[in-house]
N, C-alpha and C positions, 0 to 999 in steps of 0.2 A: 808574492802576495801571501798573507797568512790566511789560514782558514779559521773559522769561528771558534772552533774546538781544539785546534793545534797551533802551538806557537814555537818558532824557532828560538833557541836558547843561545844562538850563535853571536848575538849583540853583547852577551855578558860573558863570552869566552867559553861556552860549554856546547860540546858537540852532542846535540840531540834535541829533544822537543818536550814541551810541558803541554798538559791538556787540561781542559775544563773539567770540573768535578764529573758531570755526566759522561763525558767520553773517558775519564779515567775509570769511572765505574765499569764501563763497557770493556775497556782493555784489561781490567782485572778479571772479569768474566771469562774473557777470551783466553787469558793466561790459564786459568783453572780448567777450562775445557780442553786446551792444548797440552795439560799436564806439564805446564811451565811454572816453576816457582817464581815468586816474586821476592827478590832479596831485599827490597826496600825502595825508597824513593825520597825526592825532595820536593819542598813546596816553595813556590813562587808567587809574587804578587805582580798583577798588571796594573800599572798606574800611568794614566794619561799616554796609553800606548807603548809604554816601556816596561820591560820585565826586570823585577828586581828580587833577588834572592831574600827569602825570610830567615834563613838559617834553620828552619824547621825541617825535620825529615822523620822517617820511620825505618826500621829495618827488622827483619825475621832471619834469625840464624837457624839453621837445621840442628836439631836435638840429637843427641847420641842415640842410637838405636831407632831412629825415627825413619820408618820407610819413606822412599821417594814420594809415593802418592800421599801420604799422611802429611808430608812437608809442604806439597803442592797446596792442599787443602788448607792447613793452618796458615801458610803464608797469604793465601786468598783472604781469609777471615781476618788476619791481623790488618791487611791492606783496607779491607771494607770498613772495618771499625775505626781506623785512623781516618780516612777519607770522610767518613760520616760525622766526624767531629766537627767538620767545616760546613758553613751554611751553603744551601744551593744558590745558583746564580749570583755569585760574588766574583770578585776578581782574583780570587786564588786559583793557582795553576799547579798541577802535579807532573812530576816526571817519574820514570820508573827504572829500577834496576832489576833485570830478570836473570834467571839462570838459563844461558843459552845452549846447555848442553841437549 
């Protein structure tokens, strides 16, 4: 059973989850608070109970001479700016790629 804010991507062959915008914003905040960089993510669309890829995505590469802490902060800001381009309470879902180090 799927949670309202978390959806398995298994049905489209992806090992992971996509999240509602509100949950994605919370995850981004948690990453920042845990000093974990967000490398990027993908956007999906929930249509009639099925998830589809939109082919939209974002990424944030670490700059030369950027400290790890600065990169975490910048990756958070890039992610928040990207997510906020999408309207609230829509069928858009977001997945993350994070720096697991």
